[in-house]
BAPATOR-561894 format. One record per residue (C-alpha): residue number from 1; residue in three letters; x, y, z negated. Coordinates in steps of 0.001 Angstrom, whole numbers, padded with zeros to 6 digits. Example, Ala and Ser with C-alpha at 12.3 -4.5 7.8 and 13.67 -1.06 7.14 Angstrom:
<rs>
R   nr  rest        X        Y        Z
R    1   ala   012300  -004500  -007800
R    2   ser   013670  -001060  -007140
</rs>
This chain:
<rs>
R   nr  rest        X        Y        Z
R    1   met   040959  -047565  -055536
R    2   his   040948  -046871  -051814
R    3   leu   037152  -046517  -051948
R    4   lys   037372  -043872  -054694
R    5   ile   039980  -041934  -052712
R    6   arg   037822  -042055  -049585
R    7   leu   034766  -040864  -051564
R    8   thr   036747  -038029  -053142
R    9   arg   038138  -037028  -049747
R   10   arg   034598  -037072  -048330
R   11   lys   033367  -034804  -051131
R   12   leu   036212  -032385  -050426
R   13   glu   035341  -032374  -046731
R   14   ile   031690  -031665  -047530
R   15   trp   032714  -028897  -049964
R   16   ala   035075  -027364  -047403
R   17   leu   032358  -027532  -044749
R   18   ser   029873  -025866  -047110
R   19   leu   032410  -023156  -047964
R   20   thr   033104  -022554  -044276
R   21   ser   029388  -022294  -043595
R   22   leu   029004  -019851  -046472
R   23   val   031873  -017696  -045241
R   24   phe   030477  -017777  -041695
R   25   ala   027015  -016837  -042953
R   26   phe   028509  -013958  -044955
R   27   tyr   030392  -012803  -041840
R   28   ile   027212  -012917  -039755
R   29   leu   025323  -010985  -042445
R   30   asn   027969  -008260  -042538
R   31   leu   028122  -008127  -038750
R   32   thr   024354  -007797  -038586
R   33   leu   024352  -005023  -041178
R   34   ala   027115  -003242  -039238
R   35   leu   025027  -003409  -036080
R   36   ile   021960  -001919  -037751
R   37   ile   022057   001837  -037192
R   38   leu   019382   004027  -038740
R   39   asn   018338   007391  -037369
R   40   lys   018949   009499  -040482
R   41   asp   018603   013284  -040759
R   42   val   021697   015492  -040697
R   43   gln   022284   018824  -042386
R   44   thr   021338   021768  -040182
R   45   ser   023290   024983  -039678
R   46   arg   022306   028452  -040816
R   47   gly   023557   031842  -039705
R   48   met   026712   031823  -037601
R   49   leu   025807   034805  -035412
R   50   tyr   028940   036062  -033684
R   51   pro   030436   038903  -035780
R   52   arg   029511   042252  -034224
R   53   glu   029720   045755  -035621
R   54   ser   026614   047909  -035788
R   55   glu   025141   050754  -037804
R   56   thr   024734   048313  -040709
R   57   arg   027686   045956  -040251
R   58   glu   031474   046131  -040309
R   59   val   033859   043523  -038942
R   60   arg   037521   043009  -039807
R   61   thr   039849   040401  -038363
R   62   leu   042338   038449  -040454
R   63   asp   044267   037338  -037362
R   64   gly   048032   037796  -037443
R   65   ile   051016   036148  -039073
R   66   trp   050182   033892  -042008
R   67   asn   052450   031926  -044352
R   68   phe   052652   028210  -043586
R   69   val   053672   025008  -045373
R   70   arg   053716   021460  -044037
R   71   ser   052798   018786  -046587
R   72   asp   054750   015577  -046873
R   73   glu   053103   012955  -044668
R   74   ser   053416   010388  -047449
R   75   asn   051763   012715  -049978
R   76   pro   049063   014730  -048141
R   77   thr   047025   015626  -051238
R   78   gln   049926   016892  -053337
R   79   gly   048969   020518  -052732
R   80   ile   045514   019978  -054185
R   81   arg   046795   018059  -057212
R   82   asp   049504   020634  -057897
R   83   gly   047192   023598  -057313
R   84   trp   049033   025311  -054450
R   85   phe   045879   027374  -053870
R   86   lys   046109   028991  -057324
R   87   asp   048964   031296  -056318
R   88   asp   051073   032273  -053325
R   89   leu   052181   029238  -051305
R   90   ser   055732   030555  -051428
R   91   lys   055789   029817  -055177
R   92   ser   055159   026116  -054492
R   93   arg   057150   025516  -051328
R   94   pro   059313   027519  -048899
R   95   thr   057028   028980  -046233
R   96   ile   057495   029841  -042567
R   97   pro   055585   032444  -040536
R   98   met   052719   031037  -038454
R   99   pro   050515   032927  -035966
R  100   val   046734   032780  -036286
R  101   pro   045001   031893  -034048
R  102   ala   047259   029187  -032609
R  103   ser   048010   025506  -032860
R  104   tyr   050977   025033  -035150
R  105   asn   052491   022091  -033249
R  106   asp   054614   023899  -030644
R  107   ile   055478   027092  -032528
R  108   thr   058775   025871  -034000
R  109   thr   061560   023667  -032658
R  110   glu   060877   020895  -035186
R  111   gln   059721   017504  -033935
R  112   ala   058393   016743  -037416
R  113   leu   055916   019624  -037175
R  114   arg   054925   018891  -033584
R  115   asp   054054   015278  -034446
R  116   his   052904   015890  -038025
R  117   val   050021   013769  -039338
R  118   gly   048080   014987  -042345
R  119   thr   047674   018289  -044150
R  120   val   049218   021712  -043672
R  121   trp   048630   024901  -045655
R  122   tyr   048188   028559  -044701
R  123   asp   047831   031691  -046797
R  124   arg   047918   035463  -046438
R  125   lys   046979   038560  -048408
R  126   phe   044693   041402  -047385
R  127   phe   042947   044431  -048837
R  128   val   039192   044987  -048965
R  129   pro   038039   048634  -049062
R  130   arg   036184   049922  -052121
R  131   ser   033271   050950  -049899
R  132   trp   032456   047295  -049256
R  133   ala   031529   046789  -052921
R  134   his   028255   048705  -052708
R  135   glu   024846   047487  -051525
R  136   gln   026104   044892  -049053
R  137   arg   027338   041352  -048722
R  138   val   030666   040081  -047364
R  139   trp   031163   036927  -045311
R  140   leu   034222   034925  -044316
R  141   arg   034029   033237  -040902
R  142   phe   036367   030879  -039024
R  143   gly   035931   030365  -035278
R  144   ser   037564   026919  -035500
R  145   val   039968   024905  -037622
R  146   his   041006   021476  -036385
R  147   tyr   040118   019036  -037775
R  148   glu   039065   019416  -041427
R  149   ala   039398   022590  -043476
R  150   phe   039345   023536  -047162
R  151   val   039301   027275  -047909
R  152   trp   040053   029080  -051184
R  153   met   039539   032780  -051911
R  154   asn   041625   034101  -054793
R  155   gly   042056   030549  -056040
R  156   gln   038369   029559  -055829
R  157   leu   037205   026904  -053342
R  158   val   034615   028635  -051136
R  159   val   033969   026275  -048230
R  160   lys   034832   022888  -046755
R  161   his   034185   022046  -043116
R  162   glu   034732   018924  -041034
R  163   met   034661   019230  -037241
R  164   gly   037152   020982  -035014
R  165   his   036179   023463  -032268
R  166   leu   033106   024818  -034098
R  167   pro   032642   027822  -036416
R  168   phe   031844   027862  -040112
R  169   glu   031303   030636  -042635
R  170   thr   030519   031355  -046264
R  171   glu   029647   034324  -048417
R  172   val   032520   035702  -050521
R  173   thr   030866   038849  -051907
R  174   his   031396   037938  -055561
R  175   leu   034909   036527  -055152
R  176   leu   036611   039536  -053588
R  177   gln   038551   042240  -055382
R  178   tyr   037436   045551  -053877
R  179   gly   040021   048253  -053437
R  180   ala   042655   045657  -054272
R  181   glu   044667   042830  -052762
R  182   asn   043109   039416  -052109
R  183   arg   044565   036046  -051120
R  184   ile   043035   033491  -048762
R  185   thr   044387   029915  -048665
R  186   val   043519   027237  -046117
R  187   met   044357   023538  -046084
R  188   cys   043976   021898  -042675
R  189   asp   043975   018127  -042087
R  190   asn   044435   016797  -038536
R  191   ala   044011   013089  -039346
R  192   leu   041554   011236  -037093
R  193   ile   040001   007906  -038079
R  194   gln   037187   005708  -036781
R  195   thr   034493   007864  -038391
R  196   thr   035733   011272  -037222
R  197   val   034616   013034  -034035
R  198   pro   036747   012399  -032031
R  199   gln   037953   009059  -033278
R  200   gly   041500   007903  -033974
R  201   lys   043510   005500  -036110
R  202   ile   046156   005988  -038798
R  203   ser   048811   003328  -039327
R  204   glu   052218   002858  -040904
R  205   met   055179   001741  -038844
R  206   ala   058760   000951  -039745
R  207   asn   061395   003371  -038481
R  208   asp   065127   003820  -038982
R  209   gly   064548   005636  -042281
R  210   gly   061911   003327  -043720
R  211   val   058240   003847  -042869
R  212   thr   056442   006581  -040932
R  213   ile   052791   007532  -040452
R  214   ile   051470   007119  -036911
R  215   gln   048341   008818  -035550
R  216   ser   046990   007040  -032476
R  217   tyr   044033   007914  -030282
R  218   thr   042745   006844  -026894
R  219   phe   041783   010259  -025518
R  220   asp   044186   011762  -023021
R  221   phe   045028   015157  -024503
R  222   phe   047329   016261  -027306
R  223   asn   045787   016411  -030776
R  224   tyr   046648   020041  -031389
R  225   ala   045778   021290  -034872
R  226   gly   045614   024411  -036990
R  227   ile   043536   027600  -037190
R  228   his   042651   027739  -033512
R  229   arg   040318   030728  -033357
R  230   ser   039872   034072  -035035
R  231   val   039200   034557  -038739
R  232   his   036805   037374  -039616
R  233   leu   035542   039187  -042660
R  234   tyr   032283   040965  -041980
R  235   thr   029610   042752  -043937
R  236   thr   025838   042602  -043800
R  237   pro   023151   044419  -045764
R  238   lys   021687   042569  -048733
R  239   thr   018798   041575  -046513
R  240   phe   019929   040872  -042987
R  241   ile   019275   039162  -039668
R  242   glu   020740   035697  -040127
R  243   gln   019630   033830  -036987
R  244   val   018208   034738  -033594
R  245   asp   016808   032158  -031190
R  246   ile   016185   033322  -027619
R  247   lys   014346   031506  -024832
R  248   thr   013761   033065  -021419
R  249   asn   011524   032395  -018444
R  250   leu   010684   033924  -015063
R  251   thr   007283   034186  -013393
R  252   asn   005686   035849  -010357
R  253   asn   008370   034670  -007943
R  254   asn   011154   035709  -010338
R  255   ser   009903   039299  -010535
R  256   val   008757   039183  -014170
R  257   gly   010963   038087  -017035
R  258   his   009922   036822  -020447
R  259   val   012071   036743  -023596
R  260   asp   010674   034659  -026450
R  261   tyr   012402   035377  -029738
R  262   ser   012468   033968  -033247
R  263   ile   014307   035690  -036094
R  264   ile   015337   034276  -039473
R  265   val   016201   036659  -042294
R  266   asn   018420   036053  -045303
R  267   gly   017538   038049  -048426
R  268   ser   019575   039075  -051415
R  269   ala   019418   037488  -054854
R  270   thr   016449   039726  -055669
R  271   asn   014442   037905  -052980
R  272   glu   014008   041072  -050971
R  273   ala   013434   038867  -047921
R  274   asp   010189   037679  -049497
R  275   asn   008744   041140  -048981
R  276   thr   006881   041992  -045798
R  277   leu   009436   042647  -043082
R  278   tyr   009166   043339  -039392
R  279   ala   011513   043874  -036482
R  280   arg   011649   046250  -033547
R  281   leu   013234   044725  -030469
R  282   leu   014499   046926  -027651
R  283   leu   015794   045456  -024393
R  284   tyr   018167   047580  -022321
R  285   ser   019357   047027  -018768
R  286   arg   023034   046852  -017968
R  287   glu   022769   050473  -016910
R  288   gly   021452   051436  -020349
R  289   asp   017772   051952  -019483
R  290   leu   015102   050743  -021913
R  291   val   013063   048139  -020011
R  292   ser   010981   046566  -022789
R  293   asn   010296   046939  -026482
R  294   val   008024   045358  -029050
R  295   arg   007305   045358  -032753
R  296   ser   007159   041889  -034304
R  297   asp   004673   040637  -036810
R  298   ser   005725   039517  -040294
R  299   lys   006615   036076  -038925
R  300   leu   009414   037745  -036908
R  301   leu   008651   035974  -033667
R  302   gly   007102   037038  -030394
R  303   ser   007870   037887  -026780
R  304   leu   009094   040725  -024568
R  305   gln   008137   041135  -020922
R  306   val   010319   042715  -018243
R  307   glu   008891   043942  -014949
R  308   asn   011112   043976  -011843
R  309   val   013578   041832  -013721
R  310   asn   017169   041203  -012665
R  311   pro   017536   037428  -013183
R  312   trp   020752   035793  -014349
R  313   trp   022233   034035  -011311
R  314   pro   025343   031844  -011022
R  315   tyr   028441   033104  -009267
R  316   leu   028158   033186  -005451
R  317   met   024426   032455  -005634
R  318   his   023557   036152  -005716
R  319   ser   025263   039430  -004891
R  320   asp   025056   040440  -008574
R  321   pro   025702   037287  -010612
R  322   gly   025757   037101  -014389
R  323   tyr   023376   040002  -014980
R  324   leu   022960   040615  -018708
R  325   tyr   020543   042729  -020695
R  326   lys   021353   044086  -024150
R  327   leu   018859   043102  -026855
R  328   glu   018823   045387  -029879
R  329   ile   017137   043997  -032994
R  330   lys   016282   046346  -035858
R  331   leu   015001   044861  -039100
R  332   tyr   012715   047055  -041222
R  333   ala   011158   046822  -044655
R  334   ala   007452   047528  -045052
R  335   asn   008237   051138  -046075
R  336   glu   009977   051779  -042702
R  337   gln   013438   051506  -044271
R  338   leu   016001   050295  -041734
R  339   leu   017685   047205  -043199
R  340   asp   019847   045736  -040435
R  341   val   020789   046094  -036768
R  342   tyr   022175   043341  -034541
R  343   arg   022774   043328  -030780
R  344   leu   023380   040490  -028358
R  345   asn   023469   039970  -024605
R  346   val   020578   038158  -022934
R  347   gly   020456   036633  -019475
R  348   leu   016969   035970  -018112
R  349   arg   016722   032731  -016179
R  350   thr   014765   029511  -016092
R  351   leu   015959   025919  -015717
R  352   ser   014059   022907  -014394
R  353   trp   014921   019444  -013173
R  354   asn   013333   016282  -011833
R  355   asn   014589   012894  -010640
R  356   thr   016380   014379  -007611
R  357   thr   017130   018039  -008274
R  358   phe   018449   020566  -010784
R  359   leu   017106   024097  -010301
R  360   ile   017870   027521  -011675
R  361   asn   015230   030191  -011150
R  362   gly   013457   027731  -008889
R  363   lys   016397   027243  -006510
R  364   pro   018361   023974  -006218
R  365   ile   021892   023976  -007618
R  366   tyr   024909   022210  -006186
R  367   phe   027638   022240  -008821
R  368   arg   031205   022768  -007664
R  369   gly   033628   023035  -010492
R  370   phe   036115   021519  -012895
R  371   gly   036766   019620  -016029
R  372   arg   039071   021804  -018098
R  373   his   041012   021990  -021343
R  374   glu   041762   024774  -023776
R  375   asp   045507   024240  -023500
R  376   ala   048564   026383  -022953
R  377   asp   052275   026394  -023593
R  378   val   053380   027434  -027107
R  379   arg   049952   028393  -028497
R  380   gly   048357   025002  -027732
R  381   lys   044583   025333  -028203
R  382   gly   044802   028718  -029893
R  383   leu   042540   031470  -028586
R  384   asp   044409   033578  -026033
R  385   asn   042422   036410  -024454
R  386   ala   044989   037042  -021733
R  387   leu   044989   033385  -020673
R  388   met   041180   033218  -020823
R  389   thr   040907   036246  -018552
R  390   arg   043381   034729  -016109
R  391   asp   041425   031454  -016049
R  392   phe   038164   033186  -015171
R  393   asn   039909   035130  -012423
R  394   leu   041164   031829  -010992
R  395   leu   037728   030215  -011274
R  396   lys   036268   033016  -009190
R  397   trp   039229   033064  -006790
R  398   ile   038731   029373  -006029
R  399   gly   034963   029683  -005616
R  400   ala   033886   027471  -008540
R  401   asn   030451   028030  -010044
R  402   ala   030695   025702  -013058
R  403   tyr   032890   023802  -015487
R  404   arg   032467   021273  -018259
R  405   thr   033897   022051  -021701
R  406   ser   035799   018787  -021704
R  407   his   036062   017365  -024291
R  408   tyr   034920   019697  -027068
R  409   pro   033229   023096  -027495
R  410   tyr   035292   026008  -026170
R  411   ser   035710   029383  -027853
R  412   glu   032739   031700  -028292
R  413   glu   034695   034356  -026411
R  414   ser   034938   032090  -023358
R  415   met   031192   031428  -023529
R  416   gln   030590   035178  -023464
R  417   phe   032913   035458  -020457
R  418   ala   030963   032743  -018651
R  419   asp   027714   034610  -019314
R  420   arg   029194   037782  -017845
R  421   his   030742   036159  -014777
R  422   gly   027883   033826  -013885
R  423   ile   029819   030605  -014436
R  424   met   027556   027684  -015392
R  425   ile   028701   025489  -018262
R  426   ile   028077   021861  -019104
R  427   asp   028592   022201  -022846
R  428   glu   030225   019106  -024359
R  429   cys   030503   018049  -027999
R  430   pro   033812   016610  -029363
R  431   ser   032785   012964  -028916
R  432   val   035335   011363  -026579
R  433   asp   036034   007652  -025983
R  434   thr   033409   006876  -028627
R  435   glu   033367   003244  -029754
R  436   asn   032778   001045  -032815
R  437   phe   029382   002636  -033309
R  438   asn   028366   002859  -036964
R  439   gln   026122   004773  -039331
R  440   val   028715   007273  -040549
R  441   leu   029904   008014  -037020
R  442   leu   026338   008563  -035834
R  443   gly   025735   011141  -038545
R  444   lys   028860   013100  -037646
R  445   his   028174   012797  -033903
R  446   lys   024690   014245  -034394
R  447   ser   026108   016957  -036652
R  448   ser   028593   017996  -033971
R  449   leu   025737   018399  -031500
R  450   glu   023577   020275  -034001
R  451   gln   026399   022741  -034645
R  452   leu   027071   023076  -030913
R  453   val   023440   023733  -029963
R  454   his   023039   026113  -032903
R  455   arg   026058   028108  -031731
R  456   asp   025458   028154  -027965
R  457   arg   021679   028003  -027451
R  458   asn   021394   031707  -026547
R  459   his   023995   031616  -023753
R  460   pro   022458   031743  -020248
R  461   ser   025630   030155  -018862
R  462   val   024940   026922  -020764
R  463   val   022812   024860  -018394
R  464   met   023370   021329  -019709
R  465   trp   024422   019516  -022906
R  466   ser   026980   016715  -022647
R  467   ile   026703   014339  -025597
R  468   ala   029945   012392  -024959
R  469   asn   032861   011810  -022624
R  470   glu   033654   008262  -021525
R  471   pro   031889   006565  -024449
R  472   arg   032038   002770  -024495
R  473   thr   028418   002492  -023401
R  474   gly   028744  -001171  -022523
R  475   gln   029213  -002208  -026161
R  476   leu   026569  -004200  -027998
R  477   asn   024788  -001445  -029941
R  478   ala   025463   001465  -027559
R  479   asp   021805   001385  -026520
R  480   thr   020393   002256  -029944
R  481   tyr   023227   004629  -030779
R  482   phe   022839   006808  -027679
R  483   gln   019068   006686  -027835
R  484   phe   019339   008356  -031255
R  485   val   021984   010857  -030084
R  486   ala   020147   011848  -026897
R  487   asn   016737   012148  -028514
R  488   tyr   018173   014186  -031377
R  489   thr   019831   016596  -028931
R  490   arg   016574   016898  -027007
R  491   ser   014759   017730  -030246
R  492   leu   017205   020605  -030830
R  493   asp   016726   022092  -027364
R  494   gly   014269   020856  -024770
R  495   thr   015040   023630  -022284
R  496   arg   018250   022088  -020939
R  497   pro   018958   018609  -019537
R  498   ile   021222   016119  -021287
R  499   thr   024130   014256  -019731
R  500   ala   027261   012303  -020684
R  501   ala   030374   011639  -018604
R  502   ile   030369   007850  -018263
R  503   ala   033301   005733  -017093
R  504   val   031973   002174  -017497
R  505   pro   030483   000537  -014363
R  506   ser   026800   001233  -013849
R  507   thr   026058  -002469  -014253
R  508   asp   027413  -002407  -017843
R  509   asp   026010   000934  -019007
R  510   lys   023322   001083  -021705
R  511   ala   023109   004876  -022216
R  512   gly   022030   006327  -018877
R  513   arg   018365   005568  -019451
R  514   tyr   018323   008213  -022209
R  515   leu   019978   010954  -020122
R  516   asp   018417   013484  -017741
R  517   ile   021442   013786  -015437
R  518   ile   023906   010979  -014686
R  519   ser   027576   012030  -014692
R  520   phe   030322   009540  -013894
R  521   asn   034139   009578  -013898
R  522   arg   036226   007512  -011483
R  523   tyr   039813   007761  -010222
R  524   asn   039906   005976  -006894
R  525   ala   043402   005779  -005377
R  526   trp   044888   006643  -008779
R  527   tyr   043910   004343  -011663
R  528   ser   042045   002120  -009212
R  529   asn   043906   000950  -006080
R  530   thr   046783   003351  -006669
R  531   gly   047969   005080  -003522
R  532   arg   045270   003594  -001266
R  533   leu   043708   006562   000466
R  534   asp   041676   004123   002557
R  535   met   039841   002925  -000571
R  536   val   038192   006140  -001725
R  537   thr   035285   007404   000341
R  538   lys   033195   004251   000590
R  539   arg   033705   003397  -003082
R  540   val   032563   006852  -004255
R  541   ile   029444   006632  -002112
R  542   glu   028635   003135  -003314
R  543   glu   029109   003944  -007014
R  544   ala   027073   007147  -006930
R  545   thr   024324   005299  -005076
R  546   ala   024371   002496  -007655
R  547   trp   023918   004974  -010504
R  548   asn   020983   006597  -008759
R  549   lys   019404   003284  -007868
R  550   lys   019638   002063  -011464
R  551   tyr   018226   005159  -013187
R  552   asp   016450   007193  -010450
R  553   lys   017999   010435  -011731
R  554   pro   020229   013160  -010265
R  555   val   023909   012176  -010121
R  556   leu   027116   014206  -010196
R  557   met   030759   013178  -010227
R  558   ala   032278   014628  -013394
R  559   glu   035919   013589  -012840
R  560   tyr   038138   012585  -009945
R  561   gly   041713   013453  -009042
R  562   ala   045383   012500  -009002
R  563   asp   048475   013526  -010963
R  564   thr   050702   015862  -008987
R  565   leu   054200   017022  -009784
R  566   glu   054514   020652  -008825
R  567   gly   056908   021060  -005895
R  568   leu   057137   017360  -005013
R  569   his   056556   016970  -001270
R  570   leu   056496   013619   000487
R  571   gln   055346   012837   004033
R  572   pro   053553   010545   004550
R  573   ala   051596   011256   001378
R  574   phe   052825   009340  -001675
R  575   val   051566   009284  -005261
R  576   trp   052565   012265  -007442
R  577   ser   053218   014463  -004390
R  578   glu   051233   017574  -003531
R  579   glu   050379   015966  -000196
R  580   phe   048816   012996  -001970
R  581   gln   046617   015152  -004231
R  582   thr   045392   017047  -001182
R  583   ala   044646   013808   000676
R  584   val   042777   012331  -002327
R  585   phe   040599   015430  -002467
R  586   ser   039879   015248   001253
R  587   gln   038745   011619   001026
R  588   his   036408   012535  -001828
R  589   phe   035021   015480   000142
R  590   lys   033889   013067   002875
R  591   ala   032018   011033   000277
R  592   phe   030434   014093  -001325
R  593   asp   029149   015394   002004
R  594   ala   027598   012022   002786
R  595   leu   026010   011944  -000676
R  596   arg   024703   015520  -000455
R  597   arg   022503   014436   002431
R  598   lys   020757   012046   000025
R  599   lys   019519   015062  -002004
R  600   trp   019902   013465  -005458
R  601   phe   023667   014091  -005568
R  602   ile   024035   017482  -007246
R  603   gly   027694   018208  -007931
R  604   glu   031440   017591  -007825
R  605   phe   033907   018381  -010606
R  606   val   037666   018069  -010097
R  607   trp   039819   016778  -012919
R  608   asn   041524   019057  -013843
R  609   phe   041572   022832  -013608
R  610   ala   045174   023036  -014907
R  611   asp   047908   020712  -016150
R  612   phe   047771   020061  -019901
R  613   lys   049729   018429  -022683
R  614   thr   049089   014850  -023839
R  615   ala   050617   012469  -026339
R  616   gln   054008   011120  -025277
R  617   ser   053721   008281  -022762
R  618   tyr   055786   006801  -019949
R  619   thr   052764   007423  -017681
R  620   arg   052797   011155  -018463
R  621   val   055633   013403  -017295
R  622   gly   055310   016267  -019761
R  623   gly   051551   015790  -019918
R  624   asn   048657   015226  -017541
R  625   lys   049455   016720  -014122
R  626   lys   046060   016412  -012446
R  627   gly   045520   020169  -012476
R  628   val   045087   022078  -009246
R  629   phe   046884   024821  -011167
R  630   thr   050061   024351  -013160
R  631   arg   050058   024860  -016905
R  632   ala   051363   028359  -016137
R  633   arg   048223   028900  -013998
R  634   gln   049865   028914  -010573
R  635   pro   048227   027062  -007648
R  636   lys   049372   023764  -006194
R  637   ala   048701   022988  -002536
R  638   ala   045358   021333  -003340
R  639   ala   044057   024561  -004888
R  640   his   044016   026223  -001465
R  641   leu   042194   023291   000102
R  642   leu   039668   023247  -002741
R  643   arg   039147   026989  -002398
R  644   gln   038253   026600   001250
R  645   arg   035794   023825   000426
R  646   tyr   034105   025585  -002484
R  647   phe   033575   028769  -000490
R  648   ala   032401   026758   002531
R  649   leu   029836   025066   000290
R  650   gly   028908   028444  -001170
R  651   arg   028192   029815   002267
R  652   glu   026181   026769   003315
R  653   val   024187   026315   000099
R  654   asp   023969   029848  -001309
R  655   gln   024708   032017   001752
R  656   cys   027586   033761   000007
R  657   ser   030138   035890   001839
R  658   leu   033685   034612   002328
R  659   pro   036906   036244   001072
R  660   asp   039023   037896   003738
R  661   asp   042081   035891   002707
R  662   leu   040387   032485   002679
R  663   phe   042117   031425   005909
R  664   thr   045590   032302   007119
R  665   tyr   045889   033493   010693
R  666   ile   047396   030838   012939
R  667   ala   047211   031760   016625
R  668   asp   044927   033293   019226
R  669   val   044265   030213   021375
R  670   gly   040605   030698   022248
R  671   asn   037838   028578   020827
R  672   ser   039722   025297   020622
R  673   val   041307   025906   017198
R  674   lys   039717   027153   013980
R  675   his   041868   029988   012729
R  676   asp   039738   032260   010574
R  677   ser   036580   032399   008492
R  678   ser   034339   033163   011458
R  679   asp   035080   029677   012783
R  680   leu   034010   027903   009593
</rs>
C-alpha cells in the first residue's frame, strides 16, 4: 500500500514538473516573440500644406466658441453608440461653451474636467457660401487634436486621426451644404496606453464613491487635451498643388543659392491630373524683387539658381538673420490655363556635420538655447499668438539661437516664426520616456516621425530631428528598436542629422550608435547630489567626455537645471531659491567652457525656458519650476545671468554686437572692476 502511494506521488511530481516545464517553455516562447520586432512599412502622409489664400484658394477659420460635452469616464463610447454625432450635442447632453483652440482642462472650475480621462465631444455650426459649390474642392484641416480624434460632418464620419500635436485633413466637398448651415462634430480621446505615443497606463482605483479611472504617465508635463490648434476650411481647384518638397544648397563661397523642388499634384475625379501639366516657379526676395524663375517639365521637379544670394543665418550669427525668399508656384494645364497658385517662404542654407562639428553654411555652430513647452495658464497647450510672440521676443532678448520642441511637435505658426527670426530648432516627435518596446509601438513611433518630417521638412529653422526624449535605451531590445527608428527617419530626410535626448548612463545606452549627434540630459545638484554645488562641473565634463569617447560623435547637453520658486531668496544658496538656480547655472558654465575647448562639444540647452504645469505631485509646487522665466513669462534672477552668457558666447563665436542694457552700471573705479559691456 505504501509502495503504491509512493509511486502515485512520484507520478504526480513528474506530471507537475512536466507541466511547469511546459508553462516555462510557453513563457519563454511568448517572451521571445515579444522581443522580435520587425521593420514594417507605415502609411505615409499626403498633402497637408499650410492653408494659405491665393488667387485660386480661399481659407476660412472655424476657431471660436464651440459646444462641449464631457463623456462619463465609465462609459467613454456612449456617444458613439447613442449617435450623438447625428444631431446637435445639446439634444443628447447639456453643453457648455468651450474655446477652440485651447486645452479644455483649465477652462472651467471643475476638478472632474481638469482630471478627466477618456472622451469629450465638441460641435458647432457654420455656413458655407454658395460660391464654394462650383468648380472647386473643399477641405477640412485640424492643426492638432490631442490625442485621438473622430470627426463627423453633418452626421457622416469623415476622418479619424491618432497622434497629438500633428495636423490632419480630409476632403468634405460632397458632404457640405452650400449656402446653408452645416454641423461639425468632434470626439477627442485623451487616454494614453502602452502603445500610444507618448505612452501611459489606465487603471481603476477605489475612491470614496466606489471606483475611479486613473491615467498615469511617467513624463513630467500635464497631459493637456482637446482641439489645441486652429481648424480650417479651405478650397482648392479641382486639380491643385498638393505637396511641395524643397531642398536648398549654397555654392561659390555662399554667393550662389540653389533651390531643388518637387511638386505633387492631386487631380479631380475626372483624372485631370493625368493630363500634361507644368509649373512656373518664381522666387522673390524679401524686398519683392524677382531673383529667379523657371518652368518645370511634366515631372514637376527641377531647380532654381539665385546669384548674390542672401543665405538664411541663425540669430546673432549675421546682421540680417532669418532671411526668407517668397516662392510662388503656378500650376498650368497644357493649354496654358492657370489651375492653381501656392506660395511659401524659403530660406536658403546648407547643413553639414562630421564626428566633431555641426555647420550651417560652412560655419561651425555652437547651440545656446532651451528645452521648452507649449504651456500657459488657462489655455494649456492651445495656440496663443500673443504668447508665441512674447516667447520669441524673450528668446531674442536672452540671446538664444535655438530650442528643442520638447517633447512633441510645436505649432506650425511657431515654426514659421522661427524661420523668420533665425531661431534654430531641434524638432522632436512625441516619443517621451519610451519603454516596453513592441511592434505596435514601433509602427506608431515611426508614423509620428513620418508625419513630423512631412510637415516640417521645408522649414530652414529645422536643423535636426530628435527621435525621442529620455527613452529607456538600456532595455534589452532598445538596440533593434532605435536602429529601425533612426534609419527610417534618415530615409525620410537625409539632409539633417538625427539625435535623441538620452538620460541613461553612456555605459548602458544602446541607441547612440544610430544617431548623428549625441544629446544627453543630467540634473547634477538637483536629482543627483541635491544641493551639492561642488559636485557639478567635474561630473558634467566627465559624462560629456564619456559619450564622445564611446561614439566619437558631436555632443551637446540637452537638459540641465534646478527648480526655482519665484521670489524665494536664500543666502547662502539653498535649493529652490533663485540664488541656487543661478549658482547651478554658473557651475555648468565652467564645465561647458572646458568642454568647448575640446571642439566636439557643440551646445548647451537649459531646462526650461518657462515654468509649466505637471501632474499633481508632492515634488511639484504648482508644476515644474525649472524655467528661467515664470509661467507668466517674467524673468527670474538666472535669466539675467544666462542673458549675459549667451550674448558673451555670441560675441566670441559669432562676433555679434551686444545690447546696450546687457550690463548695469556699477561704479567708475578704473580698470579693476568690470562694469559694462566694453569690459566683457
